[in-house]
C-alpha positions in Angstrom: 157.2 17.1 12.4 153.8 16.7 13.9 152.2 15.4 10.8 154.6 12.7 10.0 154.5 11.8 13.8 150.5 11.2 13.4 150.9 9.4 9.7 153.4 7.0 11.3 150.8 6.5 14.0 148.2 6.0 11.3 150.2 3.5 9.5 151.2 1.6 12.7 147.6 1.3 13.7 146.7 0.1 10.5 148.6 -3.3 10.7 148.3 -3.5 14.5 144.8 -3.1 15.2 141.9 -5.0 13.3 140.3 -1.6 11.6 139.7 -0.8 8.4 142.6 1.1 6.4 140.2 2.8 5.1 138.4 4.3 7.8 141.6 5.6 9.5 141.7 9.1 7.4 138.1 10.1 8.9 139.0 8.7 12.2 142.0 11.2 12.7 139.8 14.0 11.2 137.2 13.0 13.7 139.9 13.2 16.3 141.0 16.7 15.6 137.8 18.1 14.8 136.4 17.0 18.3 139.7 18.9 19.6 141.2 15.7 20.6 144.9 15.1 19.9 145.2 12.3 17.0 148.7 11.2 17.9 148.0 10.4 21.5 144.4 9.3 21.1 143.5 7.3 17.9 145.4 4.4 18.9 143.3 4.0 22.4 140.0 5.0 20.2 140.7 2.6 17.5 140.8 -0.1 20.1 138.3 1.0 22.0 136.0 0.9 18.8 137.0 -2.7 18.2 136.4 -4.0 21.7 132.8 -2.3 22.1 132.0 -3.0 18.3 130.9 0.1 17.6 132.2 3.0 14.6 135.4 4.8 15.0 133.2 7.6 14.4 131.1 7.1 17.1 133.7 5.8 19.5 135.5 9.5 18.9 132.1 11.1 19.7 131.1 9.7 22.6 134.6 9.6 24.3 135.0 13.7 23.3 131.6 14.3 24.6 132.6 12.6 28.1 136.0 14.7 28.2 134.4 18.3 27.3 131.4 17.2 29.6 132.9 15.6 33.2 135.4 18.4 34.5 137.4 16.2 36.2 138.1 14.1 33.1 141.0 14.9 30.4 142.0 13.7 27.4 144.5 11.7 29.3 141.9 10.0 31.0 140.5 8.0 27.5 141.4 4.7 28.2 139.5 5.1 31.7 136.5 6.0 30.0 136.5 3.4 27.7 137.1 0.8 30.6 134.4 2.3 32.1 132.0 1.9 29.0 133.3 -2.1 28.5 132.6 -2.6 32.5 128.9 -1.1 31.9 128.5 -3.5 28.8 129.7 -6.7 30.6 127.3 -5.6 33.9 124.1 -4.7 32.1 122.2 -5.8 29.0 123.5 -3.2 26.8 126.1 -3.1 23.5 128.4 -0.6 22.7 126.6 0.8 19.7 123.6 1.1 22.3 126.1 2.7 24.9 127.6 5.5 22.5 124.2 6.4 21.1 122.3 6.3 24.1 124.7 7.8 26.8 124.5 11.4 25.4 120.8 11.6 26.4 122.2 11.4 30.3 125.2 13.8 30.0 123.6 17.3 30.3 121.4 15.8 33.6 124.5 14.2 34.9 126.6 17.4 34.5 123.8 19.4 35.9 123.4 17.6 39.1 127.4 17.3 39.4 127.4 13.4 39.1 130.7 11.5 38.0 130.8 10.0 34.6 131.4 6.7 36.3 128.1 7.0 38.4 126.1 7.7 35.7 127.5 5.1 33.3 127.0 2.5 36.2 123.5 3.9 36.7 122.6 3.5 32.7 123.9 -0.2 33.2 122.0 -1.1 35.9 118.7 0.0 34.7 119.2 -1.9 31.6 119.0 -4.8 33.7 116.0 -4.2 35.1 113.4 -4.6 31.9 114.1 -1.5 29.9 116.3 -1.3 26.9 119.0 1.3 26.3 117.3 4.0 25.3 114.5 3.6 27.3 117.2 3.6 30.4 119.4 6.6 29.2 115.5 8.6 29.3 115.1 7.7 32.4 118.3 7.9 34.6 118.5 11.5 32.9 114.9 12.6 34.4 115.9 10.9 37.6 119.1 13.1 37.9 116.8 16.6 36.5 114.1 15.3 39.1 116.9 15.3 42.2 117.9 18.9 40.8 114.4 20.1 40.7 113.1 18.5 44.1 115.9 19.3 46.2 113.3 21.2 48.2 110.3 18.2 48.2 113.1 15.7 49.2 114.7 17.9 52.2 111.3 18.0 53.9 111.4 14.2 53.8 114.8 14.5 55.5 117.0 13.4 52.5 119.5 16.1 51.2 120.7 15.8 47.4 123.3 18.0 48.1 125.8 18.0 50.9 124.9 20.9 53.4 128.7 21.8 53.9 130.2 21.4 50.4 127.4 21.8 48.1 128.3 19.0 46.2 126.1 16.1 44.7 126.0 13.4 47.3 125.6 10.8 44.7 122.8 7.9 43.6 123.9 5.5 46.2 123.4 7.3 49.9 120.0 9.4 48.2 118.6 6.0 47.1 119.3 4.4 50.3 117.5 6.9 52.3 114.7 6.9 49.8 114.1 3.5 49.5 114.1 2.8 53.2 111.3 5.0 53.3 109.4 3.1 50.8 110.4 0.0 52.1 108.0 -2.7 51.8 105.6 -0.9 49.7 104.6 -2.1 45.9 105.9 -0.6 42.6 102.2 1.1 42.3 102.4 2.8 45.7 106.2 3.7 45.0 104.9 5.4 42.1 102.3 7.4 43.9 105.1 8.6 46.4 107.6 9.5 43.9 104.4 11.3 42.3 103.4 12.9 45.7 107.5 14.3 45.3 107.0 15.7 41.9 109.0 13.1 40.0 107.7 12.4 36.7 106.8 9.0 35.2 109.8 8.5 33.1 112.3 9.6 36.5 110.1 7.0 38.6 111.2 4.2 36.5 115.3 4.7 37.0 113.7 5.4 41.0 111.9 2.4 41.7 114.7 0.2 40.0 117.1 1.9 42.4 115.0 1.9 45.2 113.9 -1.7 44.8 117.3 -3.3 44.7 119.4 -0.8 46.4 122.3 -3.4 46.7 122.4 -4.5 43.0 122.5 -0.9 42.3 125.5 -0.1 44.4 127.2 -2.7 43.1 126.7 -1.8 40.0 127.2 1.8 40.4 130.6 1.5 42.2 132.3 -1.8 40.5 
């Protein structure tokens, strides 16, 4: 019965969504291999693949990776996941294919500090508007998250808490960058680099942090949209 249900969905999909019929069997296999339910998620993924102009296989991979990596996201949330990606595409200088091929660089560091998927996607999108391509931006954002986790003590010495003192949860990029930005107001990028280096942030992390702290209002709008 389950096989027939999936088969019916695949046949329906082939007539209703502009994807190549030849790609559907492989997509069904990829969905199942990723631990997702093809009867529930294949249509959502196929529609997202078309909207994002990314191959079905890559669209499956990024969706499954996000579901597995972020504790508050389940398979039922896949429509939100793909909507968030498309929002990142609209706000940033990033294609769907760029997103699916680079966001994986950010996932371990974002997950490590407890950042949300929505924030990480917004951060990537925003940094692509600040002169970095998607690959460069994903590396910079990943290193920024990693640096925040590694430099908690140095930031605390400046009065900036990375994790909430009561809940222990990550405070989020916006409040942290607002506070750090206020401490670097009016200084040049060269001076910002020097300050960040003195805290212990590496050069790649500094690229994202300078983008965030130099344009806090735009960053906040991009991340919280």
